[in-house]
C-alpha positions as CSV (number, residue, x, y, z in Angstrom):
1,X,60.1,150.5,91.3
2,X,62.9,152.0,89.3
3,X,61.0,154.6,87.2
4,X,57.7,156.4,86.6
5,X,56.8,154.1,83.7
6,X,56.6,151.1,86.0
7,X,54.2,153.0,88.3
8,X,52.0,154.0,85.3
9,X,52.0,150.4,84.0
10,X,50.8,149.1,87.4
11,X,48.1,151.7,87.7
12,X,45.1,149.7,86.3
13,X,45.9,146.7,88.5
14,X,46.2,148.9,91.6
15,X,43.0,150.8,90.7
16,X,41.0,147.6,90.5
17,X,42.5,146.3,93.8
18,X,41.7,149.5,95.7
19,X,38.2,149.8,94.4
20,X,37.3,146.2,94.9
21,X,39.2,145.5,98.2
22,X,40.2,148.3,100.4
23,X,38.3,151.5,99.6
24,X,35.2,152.7,101.3
25,X,33.6,154.3,98.2
26,X,30.6,155.4,100.1
27,X,32.7,157.7,102.4
28,X,35.2,158.5,99.6
29,X,38.2,157.7,101.8
30,X,41.1,155.2,101.7
31,X,44.1,154.7,104.0
32,X,47.6,153.8,102.9
33,X,50.6,152.8,105.0
34,X,54.1,153.3,103.4
35,X,57.6,152.8,104.7
36,X,59.4,155.5,102.8
37,X,61.3,153.1,100.6
38,X,61.2,153.1,96.8
39,X,58.4,150.6,96.4
40,X,56.3,152.4,99.0
41,X,56.8,155.7,97.3
42,X,55.8,154.3,94.0
43,X,52.7,152.8,95.6
44,X,52.0,156.3,97.1
45,X,52.4,157.9,93.7
46,X,50.1,155.5,91.9
47,X,47.5,155.7,94.7
48,X,47.6,159.5,94.6
49,X,47.0,159.4,90.8
50,X,44.0,157.1,91.4
51,X,42.6,159.2,94.3
52,X,42.7,162.4,92.3
53,X,41.0,160.9,89.3
54,X,38.4,159.2,91.5
55,X,37.9,162.2,93.8
56,X,38.8,160.0,96.8
57,X,40.5,161.4,99.9
58,X,43.7,159.4,100.6
59,X,45.2,159.3,104.1
60,X,48.8,158.2,104.4
61,X,50.7,156.9,107.4
62,X,54.4,156.1,107.7
63,X,56.7,154.6,110.4
64,X,60.4,155.2,110.5
65,X,61.9,151.8,111.4
66,X,65.4,153.3,111.5
67,X,66.7,150.4,109.4
């Protein structure tokens, strides 16, 4: 993702995917794995926006592949 507008534009789609597929809304937690690259950081930003608005705890893991 090259800029913040792209992240904001993908937010509704990401929100629907998280809420319908990967989030445990009963426990108010979601896990996210990122690589540290641009796309992953954009995903992290959008997921953080969603988590704050939804009052969901987000846990993030990253692995340095040394690529």
